[in-house]
Each structure stands twice: as structure tokens, then as C-alpha cells.
ChimeraX commands (.cxc) that place a marker at each C-alpha (Angstrom):
marker #1 position -8.87,-41.93,-24.16 radius 0.5
marker #1 position -7.80,-43.24,-27.54 radius 0.5
marker #1 position -4.75,-41.78,-29.26 radius 0.5
marker #1 position -4.93,-41.45,-33.03 radius 0.5
marker #1 position -1.17,-41.78,-33.63 radius 0.5
marker #1 position -0.82,-43.79,-36.81 radius 0.5
marker #1 position 1.06,-47.08,-36.68 radius 0.5
marker #1 position 3.76,-47.53,-39.32 radius 0.5
marker #1 position 4.29,-50.97,-40.85 radius 0.5
marker #1 position 7.94,-51.91,-40.38 radius 0.5
marker #1 position 7.74,-55.39,-41.83 radius 0.5
marker #1 position 4.92,-57.48,-43.31 radius 0.5
marker #1 position 6.40,-60.44,-41.44 radius 0.5
marker #1 position 3.27,-62.64,-41.41 radius 0.5
marker #1 position 4.40,-64.16,-38.13 radius 0.5
marker #1 position 2.15,-66.86,-36.75 radius 0.5
marker #1 position 2.95,-65.57,-33.24 radius 0.5
marker #1 position 5.38,-62.67,-33.26 radius 0.5
marker #1 position 6.63,-62.19,-29.71 radius 0.5
marker #1 position 9.42,-60.86,-27.49 radius 0.5
marker #1 position 10.64,-57.84,-29.48 radius 0.5
marker #1 position 13.96,-56.53,-28.11 radius 0.5
marker #1 position 15.89,-53.52,-29.38 radius 0.5
marker #1 position 19.62,-54.21,-29.72 radius 0.5
marker #1 position 21.20,-50.77,-29.38 radius 0.5
marker #1 position 24.72,-51.75,-30.49 radius 0.5
marker #1 position 23.36,-53.17,-33.75 radius 0.5
marker #1 position 20.51,-50.65,-34.10 radius 0.5
marker #1 position 18.31,-53.62,-34.83 radius 0.5
marker #1 position 15.08,-55.18,-33.58 radius 0.5
marker #1 position 15.06,-58.86,-32.68 radius 0.5
marker #1 position 11.96,-60.96,-32.00 radius 0.5
marker #1 position 10.69,-64.53,-32.26 radius 0.5
marker #1 position 7.92,-66.31,-34.14 radius 0.5
marker #1 position 7.00,-68.98,-31.62 radius 0.5
marker #1 position 5.43,-71.82,-33.67 radius 0.5
marker #1 position 7.76,-71.17,-36.62 radius 0.5
marker #1 position 10.75,-71.72,-34.27 radius 0.5
marker #1 position 12.44,-68.60,-35.65 radius 0.5
marker #1 position 14.64,-65.87,-34.28 radius 0.5
marker #1 position 14.23,-62.75,-36.44 radius 0.5
marker #1 position 16.20,-59.54,-36.88 radius 0.5
marker #1 position 15.27,-56.29,-38.64 radius 0.5
marker #1 position 18.09,-53.79,-39.14 radius 0.5
marker #1 position 17.18,-50.11,-39.04 radius 0.5
marker #1 position 19.85,-48.88,-41.47 radius 0.5
marker #1 position 19.01,-51.31,-44.27 radius 0.5
marker #1 position 15.46,-52.42,-43.51 radius 0.5
marker #1 position 16.61,-55.99,-44.11 radius 0.5
marker #1 position 15.28,-59.01,-42.22 radius 0.5
marker #1 position 17.32,-62.06,-41.23 radius 0.5
marker #1 position 15.91,-65.22,-39.66 radius 0.5
marker #1 position 17.46,-68.20,-37.89 radius 0.5
marker #1 position 15.65,-71.52,-37.38 radius 0.5
marker #1 position 15.81,-73.22,-33.97 radius 0.5
marker #1 position 15.32,-76.92,-33.16 radius 0.5
marker #1 position 12.30,-76.14,-30.98 radius 0.5
marker #1 position 9.91,-73.27,-30.30 radius 0.5
marker #1 position 11.42,-70.02,-29.05 radius 0.5
marker #1 position 9.16,-68.00,-26.77 radius 0.5
marker #1 position 11.16,-65.18,-25.17 radius 0.5
marker #1 position 14.65,-63.74,-25.55 radius 0.5
marker #1 position 17.07,-61.35,-23.88 radius 0.5
marker #1 position 20.54,-60.24,-24.97 radius 0.5
marker #1 position 23.59,-61.71,-23.27 radius 0.5
marker #1 position 26.07,-59.24,-21.81 radius 0.5
marker #1 position 29.28,-61.21,-22.33 radius 0.5
marker #1 position 28.54,-63.13,-25.51 radius 0.5
marker #1 position 27.40,-62.48,-29.04 radius 0.5
marker #1 position 24.09,-64.15,-28.50 radius 0.5
marker #1 position 20.79,-64.42,-26.69 radius 0.5
marker #1 position 19.28,-66.26,-23.78 radius 0.5
marker #1 position 15.92,-67.82,-24.59 radius 0.5
marker #1 position 13.03,-69.65,-23.00 radius 0.5
marker #1 position 11.99,-72.52,-25.25 radius 0.5
marker #1 position 9.95,-75.71,-25.00 radius 0.5
marker #1 position 12.40,-77.72,-22.90 radius 0.5
marker #1 position 14.30,-75.10,-20.91 radius 0.5
marker #1 position 16.64,-72.13,-21.05 radius 0.5
marker #1 position 19.08,-72.02,-23.97 radius 0.5
marker #1 position 21.84,-69.82,-25.33 radius 0.5
marker #1 position 21.27,-68.81,-28.95 radius 0.5
marker #1 position 24.22,-67.83,-31.13 radius 0.5
marker #1 position 23.18,-66.43,-34.53 radius 0.5
marker #1 position 25.73,-67.18,-37.24 radius 0.5
marker #1 position 26.42,-65.53,-40.57 radius 0.5
marker #1 position 25.16,-68.49,-42.62 radius 0.5
marker #1 position 21.74,-68.25,-40.91 radius 0.5
marker #1 position 22.61,-71.22,-38.71 radius 0.5
marker #1 position 21.75,-70.89,-35.03 radius 0.5
marker #1 position 23.91,-72.17,-32.19 radius 0.5
marker #1 position 21.60,-73.75,-29.61 radius 0.5
marker #1 position 23.19,-74.61,-26.24 radius 0.5
marker #1 position 21.25,-75.82,-23.21 radius 0.5
marker #1 position 21.77,-73.78,-20.05 radius 0.5
marker #1 position 19.07,-75.20,-17.78 radius 0.5
marker #1 position 16.35,-77.79,-18.44 radius 0.5
marker #1 position 12.86,-77.37,-17.02 radius 0.5
marker #1 position 10.58,-80.02,-15.51 radius 0.5
marker #1 position 7.09,-79.06,-16.64 radius 0.5
marker #1 position 4.04,-79.98,-14.57 radius 0.5
marker #1 position 2.23,-81.35,-17.65 radius 0.5
marker #1 position 3.04,-82.64,-21.11 radius 0.5
marker #1 position 2.69,-80.11,-23.90 radius 0.5
marker #1 position 4.05,-77.08,-22.06 radius 0.5
marker #1 position 6.58,-74.43,-23.10 radius 0.5
marker #1 position 7.98,-71.17,-21.91 radius 0.5
marker #1 position 6.02,-68.04,-22.82 radius 0.5
marker #1 position 6.77,-64.45,-21.84 radius 0.5
marker #1 position 10.03,-63.45,-20.16 radius 0.5
marker #1 position 12.89,-60.97,-19.90 radius 0.5
marker #1 position 15.79,-59.92,-17.66 radius 0.5
marker #1 position 15.30,-57.93,-14.49 radius 0.5
marker #1 position 17.34,-54.75,-13.99 radius 0.5
marker #1 position 20.13,-56.81,-12.39 radius 0.5
marker #1 position 20.45,-59.19,-15.35 radius 0.5
marker #1 position 18.62,-62.28,-14.07 radius 0.5
marker #1 position 16.45,-64.03,-16.66 radius 0.5
marker #1 position 12.83,-64.54,-15.60 radius 0.5
marker #1 position 10.24,-66.36,-17.69 radius 0.5
marker #1 position 6.88,-68.05,-17.30 radius 0.5
marker #1 position 5.60,-71.38,-18.62 radius 0.5
marker #1 position 2.19,-72.38,-20.00 radius 0.5
marker #1 position 0.27,-75.30,-21.45 radius 0.5
marker #1 position 0.27,-74.80,-25.22 radius 0.5
marker #1 position -3.40,-75.83,-25.33 radius 0.5
marker #1 position -4.76,-72.64,-23.78 radius 0.5
marker #1 position -8.34,-73.86,-24.13 radius 0.5
marker #1 position -7.68,-76.40,-21.37 radius 0.5
marker #1 position -7.35,-73.56,-18.87 radius 0.5
marker #1 position -4.79,-75.47,-16.83 radius 0.5
marker #1 position -3.22,-73.49,-13.99 radius 0.5
marker #1 position 0.08,-75.28,-14.56 radius 0.5
marker #1 position 2.14,-72.23,-15.47 radius 0.5
marker #1 position 5.06,-71.17,-13.31 radius 0.5
marker #1 position 7.52,-68.28,-13.29 radius 0.5
marker #1 position 11.20,-69.23,-13.07 radius 0.5
marker #1 position 14.39,-67.29,-12.51 radius 0.5
marker #1 position 17.77,-68.24,-13.93 radius 0.5
marker #1 position 21.22,-66.90,-13.13 radius 0.5
marker #1 position 24.60,-67.85,-14.56 radius 0.5
marker #1 position 25.87,-71.31,-13.58 radius 0.5
marker #1 position 22.86,-72.12,-11.42 radius 0.5
marker #1 position 19.73,-74.20,-11.56 radius 0.5
marker #1 position 16.44,-72.52,-12.32 radius 0.5
marker #1 position 14.46,-71.31,-9.32 radius 0.5
marker #1 position 10.66,-71.46,-9.26 radius 0.5
marker #1 position 9.35,-68.11,-8.04 radius 0.5
marker #1 position 5.59,-68.29,-8.64 radius 0.5
marker #1 position 2.98,-70.79,-9.80 radius 0.5
marker #1 position -0.74,-71.17,-10.47 radius 0.5
marker #1 position -0.91,-69.30,-13.80 radius 0.5
marker #1 position -2.67,-70.30,-17.01 radius 0.5
marker #1 position -0.87,-67.97,-19.43 radius 0.5
marker #1 position 1.76,-65.87,-17.62 radius 0.5
marker #1 position 2.51,-62.77,-19.65 radius 0.5
marker #1 position 3.19,-59.05,-19.48 radius 0.5
marker #1 position 6.39,-59.28,-17.44 radius 0.5
marker #1 position 8.12,-55.94,-16.93 radius 0.5
marker #1 position 10.05,-54.06,-14.27 radius 0.5
marker #1 position 9.80,-50.49,-12.99 radius 0.5
marker #1 position 12.73,-48.18,-13.77 radius 0.5
marker #1 position 14.24,-48.74,-10.32 radius 0.5
marker #1 position 13.67,-52.49,-10.61 radius 0.5
marker #1 position 11.75,-52.67,-7.35 radius 0.5
marker #1 position 8.35,-53.45,-8.87 radius 0.5
marker #1 position 7.70,-56.48,-11.06 radius 0.5
marker #1 position 4.61,-56.58,-13.26 radius 0.5
marker #1 position 3.04,-59.82,-14.47 radius 0.5
marker #1 position -0.22,-60.62,-16.24 radius 0.5
marker #1 position -2.25,-63.70,-16.98 radius 0.5
marker #1 position -3.69,-63.22,-20.46 radius 0.5
marker #1 position -6.06,-66.18,-20.39 radius 0.5
marker #1 position -9.67,-65.10,-21.14 radius 0.5
marker #1 position -10.80,-66.39,-17.75 radius 0.5
marker #1 position -8.27,-64.22,-15.86 radius 0.5
marker #1 position -7.23,-61.06,-17.77 radius 0.5
marker #1 position -5.46,-59.46,-14.83 radius 0.5
marker #1 position -2.13,-57.70,-14.22 radius 0.5
marker #1 position -0.41,-57.81,-10.86 radius 0.5
marker #1 position 2.36,-55.74,-9.29 radius 0.5
marker #1 position 4.85,-57.37,-6.94 radius 0.5
marker #1 position 7.41,-55.87,-4.62 radius 0.5
marker #1 position 10.71,-57.08,-6.07 radius 0.5
marker #1 position 13.83,-57.57,-3.96 radius 0.5
marker #1 position 16.63,-56.50,-6.30 radius 0.5
marker #1 position 19.26,-58.18,-4.12 radius 0.5
marker #1 position 17.70,-61.65,-4.04 radius 0.5
marker #1 position 15.53,-61.45,-7.17 radius 0.5
marker #1 position 12.42,-62.41,-5.21 radius 0.5
marker #1 position 8.88,-61.09,-5.84 radius 0.5
marker #1 position 6.47,-60.68,-2.91 radius 0.5
marker #1 position 3.33,-58.83,-1.82 radius 0.5
marker #1 position 1.30,-59.58,-4.96 radius 0.5
marker #1 position -1.38,-56.95,-5.59 radius 0.5
marker #1 position -3.90,-56.47,-8.37 radius 0.5
marker #1 position -2.57,-53.70,-10.60 radius 0.5
marker #1 position -5.07,-53.77,-13.50 radius 0.5
marker #1 position -8.30,-55.69,-13.98 radius 0.5
marker #1 position -8.44,-55.90,-17.78 radius 0.5
marker #1 position -11.83,-57.62,-17.90 radius 0.5
marker #1 position -13.84,-54.39,-18.42 radius 0.5
marker #1 position -11.20,-52.96,-20.80 radius 0.5
marker #1 position -10.67,-53.77,-24.49 radius 0.5
marker #1 position -8.24,-56.59,-25.14 radius 0.5
marker #1 position -6.53,-59.32,-23.15 radius 0.5
marker #1 position -3.28,-58.33,-21.38 radius 0.5
marker #1 position -0.42,-59.71,-23.49 radius 0.5
marker #1 position 3.24,-58.58,-23.70 radius 0.5
marker #1 position 4.42,-55.37,-22.06 radius 0.5
marker #1 position 7.10,-52.71,-21.67 radius 0.5
marker #1 position 7.85,-49.91,-19.20 radius 0.5
marker #1 position 8.80,-46.38,-20.29 radius 0.5
marker #1 position 11.25,-43.94,-18.70 radius 0.5
marker #1 position 8.37,-42.33,-16.76 radius 0.5
marker #1 position 7.59,-45.67,-15.13 radius 0.5
marker #1 position 4.36,-46.15,-17.05 radius 0.5
marker #1 position 3.35,-49.66,-18.10 radius 0.5
marker #1 position 2.50,-50.36,-21.75 radius 0.5
marker #1 position 0.65,-53.58,-22.53 radius 0.5
marker #1 position -0.80,-55.00,-25.73 radius 0.5
marker #1 position -4.56,-55.40,-25.74 radius 0.5
marker #1 position -4.74,-58.66,-27.65 radius 0.5
marker #1 position -7.98,-59.08,-29.65 radius 0.5
marker #1 position -8.63,-55.30,-29.49 radius 0.5
marker #1 position -5.91,-53.92,-31.78 radius 0.5
marker #1 position -4.68,-51.57,-29.05 radius 0.5
marker #1 position -1.61,-50.88,-26.94 radius 0.5
marker #1 position -2.53,-49.39,-23.56 radius 0.5
marker #1 position -0.45,-47.15,-21.31 radius 0.5
marker #1 position -1.10,-47.26,-17.56 radius 0.5
marker #1 position 0.37,-44.93,-14.95 radius 0.5
marker #1 position 2.33,-46.42,-12.02 radius 0.5
marker #1 position -0.91,-46.06,-10.07 radius 0.5
marker #1 position -2.74,-48.36,-12.51 radius 0.5
marker #1 position -4.79,-45.67,-14.27 radius 0.5
marker #1 position -5.37,-46.02,-18.02 radius 0.5
marker #1 position -3.57,-43.06,-19.58 radius 0.5
marker #1 position -4.00,-43.66,-23.33 radius 0.5
marker #1 position -4.54,-46.35,-25.96 radius 0.5
marker #1 position -2.75,-46.49,-29.32 radius 0.5
marker #1 position -4.18,-48.36,-32.30 radius 0.5
marker #1 position -2.50,-50.85,-34.59 radius 0.5
marker #1 position -4.10,-52.17,-37.82 radius 0.5
marker #1 position -4.38,-55.76,-36.58 radius 0.5
marker #1 position -6.57,-57.37,-33.95 radius 0.5
marker #1 position -3.90,-59.28,-32.05 radius 0.5
marker #1 position -0.89,-57.18,-31.04 radius 0.5
marker #1 position 1.27,-59.47,-28.95 radius 0.5
marker #1 position 4.15,-57.53,-27.34 radius 0.5
marker #1 position 5.73,-54.09,-27.45 radius 0.5
marker #1 position 9.26,-52.79,-26.93 radius 0.5
marker #1 position 10.92,-49.39,-27.02 radius 0.5
marker #1 position 13.72,-48.90,-29.51 radius 0.5
marker #1 position 15.21,-46.71,-32.19 radius 0.5
marker #1 position 18.21,-44.40,-31.77 radius 0.5
marker #1 position 16.42,-42.34,-29.11 radius 0.5
marker #1 position 14.39,-45.19,-27.59 radius 0.5
marker #1 position 11.32,-43.17,-28.59 radius 0.5
marker #1 position 9.77,-45.71,-30.98 radius 0.5
marker #1 position 7.40,-48.34,-29.66 radius 0.5
marker #1 position 7.73,-51.49,-31.76 radius 0.5
marker #1 position 4.80,-53.91,-31.72 radius 0.5
marker #1 position 4.77,-57.53,-32.89 radius 0.5
marker #1 position 1.53,-59.34,-33.72 radius 0.5
marker #1 position -0.20,-62.64,-34.38 radius 0.5
marker #1 position -1.58,-64.01,-37.65 radius 0.5
marker #1 position -4.31,-66.49,-36.69 radius 0.5
marker #1 position -4.87,-69.59,-38.78 radius 0.5
marker #1 position -8.17,-70.65,-40.26 radius 0.5
marker #1 position -10.02,-67.32,-40.18 radius 0.5
marker #1 position -10.81,-64.64,-42.74 radius 0.5
marker #1 position -8.07,-61.99,-42.57 radius 0.5
marker #1 position -9.50,-59.67,-45.21 radius 0.5
marker #1 position -10.15,-57.04,-42.54 radius 0.5
marker #1 position -6.60,-57.30,-41.19 radius 0.5
marker #1 position -4.28,-58.32,-44.04 radius 0.5
marker #1 position -1.22,-57.13,-42.09 radius 0.5
marker #1 position -1.81,-59.57,-39.22 radius 0.5
marker #1 position 1.53,-60.98,-38.08 radius 0.5
marker #1 position 3.33,-57.78,-39.04 radius 0.5
marker #1 position 5.74,-55.66,-37.03 radius 0.5
marker #1 position 4.69,-52.05,-36.43 radius 0.5
marker #1 position 6.14,-48.84,-35.03 radius 0.5
marker #1 position 4.34,-46.21,-32.98 radius 0.5
marker #1 position 5.60,-42.77,-31.93 radius 0.5
marker #1 position 4.11,-42.42,-28.45 radius 0.5
marker #1 position 5.87,-39.20,-27.45 radius 0.5
marker #1 position 7.75,-40.84,-24.58 radius 0.5
marker #1 position 11.04,-42.72,-24.30 radius 0.5
marker #1 position 11.76,-46.19,-23.11 radius 0.5
marker #1 position 14.63,-47.73,-21.19 radius 0.5
marker #1 position 17.53,-49.86,-22.44 radius 0.5
marker #1 position 16.68,-53.56,-22.22 radius 0.5
marker #1 position 18.80,-55.24,-19.51 radius 0.5
marker #1 position 21.18,-57.93,-20.70 radius 0.5
marker #1 position 21.66,-61.31,-19.07 radius 0.5
marker #1 position 24.73,-61.15,-16.84 radius 0.5
marker #1 position 26.63,-64.21,-18.02 radius 0.5
marker link #1:1,2 radius 0.2
marker link #1:2,3 radius 0.2
marker link #1:3,4 radius 0.2
marker link #1:4,5 radius 0.2
marker link #1:5,6 radius 0.2
marker link #1:6,7 radius 0.2
marker link #1:7,8 radius 0.2
marker link #1:8,9 radius 0.2
marker link #1:9,10 radius 0.2
marker link #1:10,11 radius 0.2
marker link #1:11,12 radius 0.2
marker link #1:12,13 radius 0.2
marker link #1:13,14 radius 0.2
marker link #1:14,15 radius 0.2
marker link #1:15,16 radius 0.2
marker link #1:16,17 radius 0.2
marker link #1:17,18 radius 0.2
marker link #1:18,19 radius 0.2
marker link #1:19,20 radius 0.2
marker link #1:20,21 radius 0.2
marker link #1:21,22 radius 0.2
marker link #1:22,23 radius 0.2
marker link #1:23,24 radius 0.2
marker link #1:24,25 radius 0.2
marker link #1:25,26 radius 0.2
marker link #1:26,27 radius 0.2
marker link #1:27,28 radius 0.2
marker link #1:28,29 radius 0.2
marker link #1:29,30 radius 0.2
marker link #1:30,31 radius 0.2
marker link #1:31,32 radius 0.2
marker link #1:32,33 radius 0.2
marker link #1:33,34 radius 0.2
marker link #1:34,35 radius 0.2
marker link #1:35,36 radius 0.2
marker link #1:36,37 radius 0.2
marker link #1:37,38 radius 0.2
marker link #1:38,39 radius 0.2
marker link #1:39,40 radius 0.2
marker link #1:40,41 radius 0.2
marker link #1:41,42 radius 0.2
marker link #1:42,43 radius 0.2
marker link #1:43,44 radius 0.2
marker link #1:44,45 radius 0.2
marker link #1:45,46 radius 0.2
marker link #1:46,47 radius 0.2
marker link #1:47,48 radius 0.2
marker link #1:48,49 radius 0.2
marker link #1:49,50 radius 0.2
marker link #1:50,51 radius 0.2
marker link #1:51,52 radius 0.2
marker link #1:52,53 radius 0.2
marker link #1:53,54 radius 0.2
marker link #1:54,55 radius 0.2
marker link #1:55,56 radius 0.2
marker link #1:56,57 radius 0.2
marker link #1:57,58 radius 0.2
marker link #1:58,59 radius 0.2
marker link #1:59,60 radius 0.2
marker link #1:60,61 radius 0.2
marker link #1:61,62 radius 0.2
marker link #1:62,63 radius 0.2
marker link #1:63,64 radius 0.2
marker link #1:64,65 radius 0.2
marker link #1:65,66 radius 0.2
marker link #1:66,67 radius 0.2
marker link #1:67,68 radius 0.2
marker link #1:68,69 radius 0.2
marker link #1:69,70 radius 0.2
marker link #1:70,71 radius 0.2
marker link #1:71,72 radius 0.2
marker link #1:72,73 radius 0.2
marker link #1:73,74 radius 0.2
marker link #1:74,75 radius 0.2
marker link #1:75,76 radius 0.2
marker link #1:76,77 radius 0.2
marker link #1:77,78 radius 0.2
marker link #1:78,79 radius 0.2
marker link #1:79,80 radius 0.2
marker link #1:80,81 radius 0.2
marker link #1:81,82 radius 0.2
marker link #1:82,83 radius 0.2
marker link #1:83,84 radius 0.2
marker link #1:84,85 radius 0.2
marker link #1:85,86 radius 0.2
marker link #1:86,87 radius 0.2
marker link #1:87,88 radius 0.2
marker link #1:88,89 radius 0.2
marker link #1:89,90 radius 0.2
marker link #1:90,91 radius 0.2
marker link #1:91,92 radius 0.2
marker link #1:92,93 radius 0.2
marker link #1:93,94 radius 0.2
marker link #1:94,95 radius 0.2
marker link #1:95,96 radius 0.2
marker link #1:96,97 radius 0.2
marker link #1:97,98 radius 0.2
marker link #1:98,99 radius 0.2
marker link #1:99,100 radius 0.2
marker link #1:100,101 radius 0.2
marker link #1:101,102 radius 0.2
marker link #1:102,103 radius 0.2
marker link #1:103,104 radius 0.2
marker link #1:104,105 radius 0.2
marker link #1:105,106 radius 0.2
marker link #1:106,107 radius 0.2
marker link #1:107,108 radius 0.2
marker link #1:108,109 radius 0.2
marker link #1:109,110 radius 0.2
marker link #1:110,111 radius 0.2
marker link #1:111,112 radius 0.2
marker link #1:112,113 radius 0.2
marker link #1:113,114 radius 0.2
marker link #1:114,115 radius 0.2
marker link #1:115,116 radius 0.2
marker link #1:116,117 radius 0.2
marker link #1:117,118 radius 0.2
marker link #1:118,119 radius 0.2
marker link #1:119,120 radius 0.2
marker link #1:120,121 radius 0.2
marker link #1:121,122 radius 0.2
marker link #1:122,123 radius 0.2
marker link #1:123,124 radius 0.2
marker link #1:124,125 radius 0.2
marker link #1:125,126 radius 0.2
marker link #1:126,127 radius 0.2
marker link #1:127,128 radius 0.2
marker link #1:128,129 radius 0.2
marker link #1:129,130 radius 0.2
marker link #1:130,131 radius 0.2
marker link #1:131,132 radius 0.2
marker link #1:132,133 radius 0.2
marker link #1:133,134 radius 0.2
marker link #1:134,135 radius 0.2
marker link #1:135,136 radius 0.2
marker link #1:136,137 radius 0.2
marker link #1:137,138 radius 0.2
marker link #1:138,139 radius 0.2
marker link #1:139,140 radius 0.2
marker link #1:140,141 radius 0.2
marker link #1:141,142 radius 0.2
marker link #1:142,143 radius 0.2
marker link #1:143,144 radius 0.2
marker link #1:144,145 radius 0.2
marker link #1:145,146 radius 0.2
marker link #1:146,147 radius 0.2
marker link #1:147,148 radius 0.2
marker link #1:148,149 radius 0.2
marker link #1:149,150 radius 0.2
marker link #1:150,151 radius 0.2
marker link #1:151,152 radius 0.2
marker link #1:152,153 radius 0.2
marker link #1:153,154 radius 0.2
marker link #1:154,155 radius 0.2
marker link #1:155,156 radius 0.2
marker link #1:156,157 radius 0.2
marker link #1:157,158 radius 0.2
marker link #1:158,159 radius 0.2
marker link #1:159,160 radius 0.2
marker link #1:160,161 radius 0.2
marker link #1:161,162 radius 0.2
marker link #1:162,163 radius 0.2
marker link #1:163,164 radius 0.2
marker link #1:164,165 radius 0.2
marker link #1:165,166 radius 0.2
marker link #1:166,167 radius 0.2
marker link #1:167,168 radius 0.2
marker link #1:168,169 radius 0.2
marker link #1:169,170 radius 0.2
marker link #1:170,171 radius 0.2
marker link #1:171,172 radius 0.2
marker link #1:172,173 radius 0.2
marker link #1:173,174 radius 0.2
marker link #1:174,175 radius 0.2
marker link #1:175,176 radius 0.2
marker link #1:176,177 radius 0.2
marker link #1:177,178 radius 0.2
marker link #1:178,179 radius 0.2
marker link #1:179,180 radius 0.2
marker link #1:180,181 radius 0.2
marker link #1:181,182 radius 0.2
marker link #1:182,183 radius 0.2
marker link #1:183,184 radius 0.2
marker link #1:184,185 radius 0.2
marker link #1:185,186 radius 0.2
marker link #1:186,187 radius 0.2
marker link #1:187,188 radius 0.2
marker link #1:188,189 radius 0.2
marker link #1:189,190 radius 0.2
marker link #1:190,191 radius 0.2
marker link #1:191,192 radius 0.2
marker link #1:192,193 radius 0.2
marker link #1:193,194 radius 0.2
marker link #1:194,195 radius 0.2
marker link #1:195,196 radius 0.2
marker link #1:196,197 radius 0.2
marker link #1:197,198 radius 0.2
marker link #1:198,199 radius 0.2
marker link #1:199,200 radius 0.2
marker link #1:200,201 radius 0.2
marker link #1:201,202 radius 0.2
marker link #1:202,203 radius 0.2
marker link #1:203,204 radius 0.2
marker link #1:204,205 radius 0.2
marker link #1:205,206 radius 0.2
marker link #1:206,207 radius 0.2
marker link #1:207,208 radius 0.2
marker link #1:208,209 radius 0.2
marker link #1:209,210 radius 0.2
marker link #1:210,211 radius 0.2
marker link #1:211,212 radius 0.2
marker link #1:212,213 radius 0.2
marker link #1:213,214 radius 0.2
marker link #1:214,215 radius 0.2
marker link #1:215,216 radius 0.2
marker link #1:216,217 radius 0.2
marker link #1:217,218 radius 0.2
marker link #1:218,219 radius 0.2
marker link #1:219,220 radius 0.2
marker link #1:220,221 radius 0.2
marker link #1:221,222 radius 0.2
marker link #1:222,223 radius 0.2
marker link #1:223,224 radius 0.2
marker link #1:224,225 radius 0.2
marker link #1:225,226 radius 0.2
marker link #1:226,227 radius 0.2
marker link #1:227,228 radius 0.2
marker link #1:228,229 radius 0.2
marker link #1:229,230 radius 0.2
marker link #1:230,231 radius 0.2
marker link #1:231,232 radius 0.2
marker link #1:232,233 radius 0.2
marker link #1:233,234 radius 0.2
marker link #1:234,235 radius 0.2
marker link #1:235,236 radius 0.2
marker link #1:236,237 radius 0.2
marker link #1:237,238 radius 0.2
marker link #1:238,239 radius 0.2
marker link #1:239,240 radius 0.2
marker link #1:240,241 radius 0.2
marker link #1:241,242 radius 0.2
marker link #1:242,243 radius 0.2
marker link #1:243,244 radius 0.2
marker link #1:244,245 radius 0.2
marker link #1:245,246 radius 0.2
marker link #1:246,247 radius 0.2
marker link #1:247,248 radius 0.2
marker link #1:248,249 radius 0.2
marker link #1:249,250 radius 0.2
marker link #1:250,251 radius 0.2
marker link #1:251,252 radius 0.2
marker link #1:252,253 radius 0.2
marker link #1:253,254 radius 0.2
marker link #1:254,255 radius 0.2
marker link #1:255,256 radius 0.2
marker link #1:256,257 radius 0.2
marker link #1:257,258 radius 0.2
marker link #1:258,259 radius 0.2
marker link #1:259,260 radius 0.2
marker link #1:260,261 radius 0.2
marker link #1:261,262 radius 0.2
marker link #1:262,263 radius 0.2
marker link #1:263,264 radius 0.2
marker link #1:264,265 radius 0.2
marker link #1:265,266 radius 0.2
marker link #1:266,267 radius 0.2
marker link #1:267,268 radius 0.2
marker link #1:268,269 radius 0.2
marker link #1:269,270 radius 0.2
marker link #1:270,271 radius 0.2
marker link #1:271,272 radius 0.2
marker link #1:272,273 radius 0.2
marker link #1:273,274 radius 0.2
marker link #1:274,275 radius 0.2
marker link #1:275,276 radius 0.2
marker link #1:276,277 radius 0.2
marker link #1:277,278 radius 0.2
marker link #1:278,279 radius 0.2
marker link #1:279,280 radius 0.2
marker link #1:280,281 radius 0.2
marker link #1:281,282 radius 0.2
marker link #1:282,283 radius 0.2
marker link #1:283,284 radius 0.2
marker link #1:284,285 radius 0.2
marker link #1:285,286 radius 0.2
marker link #1:286,287 radius 0.2
marker link #1:287,288 radius 0.2
marker link #1:288,289 radius 0.2
marker link #1:289,290 radius 0.2
marker link #1:290,291 radius 0.2
marker link #1:291,292 radius 0.2
marker link #1:292,293 radius 0.2
marker link #1:293,294 radius 0.2
marker link #1:294,295 radius 0.2
marker link #1:295,296 radius 0.2
marker link #1:296,297 radius 0.2
marker link #1:297,298 radius 0.2
marker link #1:298,299 radius 0.2
view
């Protein structure tokens, strides 16, 4: 069923690819990245002001760091620590390089598990090639990256159940459009027993970025369909919320009560946007459920 809850425009950001929204509770602020623009962005609830920091290479996914005033990020060449500074300069420190299978790859979707490990997937930037070169890596403090999974075109939709024992992962490439659930060993940080959770092919939109609410339901952006879908832990479509753009990219719970669902989006180049002038914007939905605090990287 389709929910008619109206999306509120938070910021007409005009992001080329707005991704990885994360609510920072201590700052009461939303952070996210614009991948091709190489920008880390922040919107502060109290003032409505936006701040941006430019990185030396593309930023794809971020998570807060527990013991530092900064962020861990998956980029083009590896895992980095980002330190936003008052003069809009961005500290950019390498934590772990990555050896990609092909030229022209970068990290894509990622986040921390409930124990504070950073997990992220890689992809070939040229999605049209359909190369199954994408891998999912895990990174912990003072260690090399560990490859957990491979064989993906566009790994996406990573999220964890409230107890951390189920890991969700999608492949948003048009030829795949599937979401899987894995048993996740919270002690070792190892996924196993991959099972199809959602076949998105008959549903509107490709499975992009995701979030899990306090009830354990899985929210995922239906890219190309202008929808954000909620699925029960059993994989049943529960509802779909509309946003006024065709390409919502990722969602995240935030706000003082974690009852706002923020949605970032994509502003495609070279097409007529007269029917979606707010493409690339950041939106807020009131879904009637609460989310969970985003885990920080245990550094």
C-alpha cells in the first residue's frame, strides 16, 4: 500500500549523488556526502544552516567515530578518517588502502555494525559495464581490511537488525535488484547463510540505501520510483512513502526523537528536470515509527 505522508524539503541541496545520511545526535545535525562533488555536508537542526567540506577524492559512505571528533569514510582509494575543521577545511588521514579488482572503482554504500566495525562495499564507477567486481570489506581499528563477500555489481542497502545478528545487503544494479539477509556473527563480524530477502524486480524502484527502525523493519529507497519502502523482518512490503524526486538514494532516522526519516537524493545530469526540480534535495518524512542510534566506529 502507498502512504500519502507528505515529504518536507529540508534543503534544496542539488546534490549530484546525495548519499550516506547519518544523524549526529550530540550535534542534532544531519551529515551526508555528495559523491562526485567530493563533499561532506552538514545540516544543523537548530539553525537550518548547511556547511560543506571538500575532500581530495570522492566520499561514498561515512560513520561517526566514537573517540574522535570526526568520521570514518569509504572513498576511492580506501578507508579514511575525516576531521571537519572550522575553516571548512577537511582533515583527510588514510586508515587502510584498498586493492581494487579493476581500475575505476570506488567504495559505495557502508556503515558500522552494532559492535562498531566499519563495513563497506566497492563498485566499478561505470555501472553500465555490469562488472561483478564489487566486494564487501570490514575494517577495525589498527588492522588491515578484511574481504567478507564478493561478486557484486553495485553493493548497496547495508543495514543491521536491532540485535545486530542479521545483516542486510542489496545489489542495486538493474540486472540484479535483490536484497539478501545474512546471519551475522556479532563476535567475529562474519556474515554467513546468505538468503534472498526481497526480490525488487517486480516492485517499483531499484534497491538503494537503507535503514532499520526500532521494530526491526527494513526501509530502502526505491531509486527511479520516488519511493521509500518499508519491509517487515519477514520480507513483506508494509508501506511505501513518496518523495517528490525520482531517485531517492538513502534514508536515515534522526531528529530529537529519532522519528524523522531523512532521505537524500540524486540530481541526474543531462536530462530534463522540469518534472522534478528538487532532485538532489534532502527530505524529511514522518513515518510514525522510530529509528535506532547510528553505531559509531570503535576507534
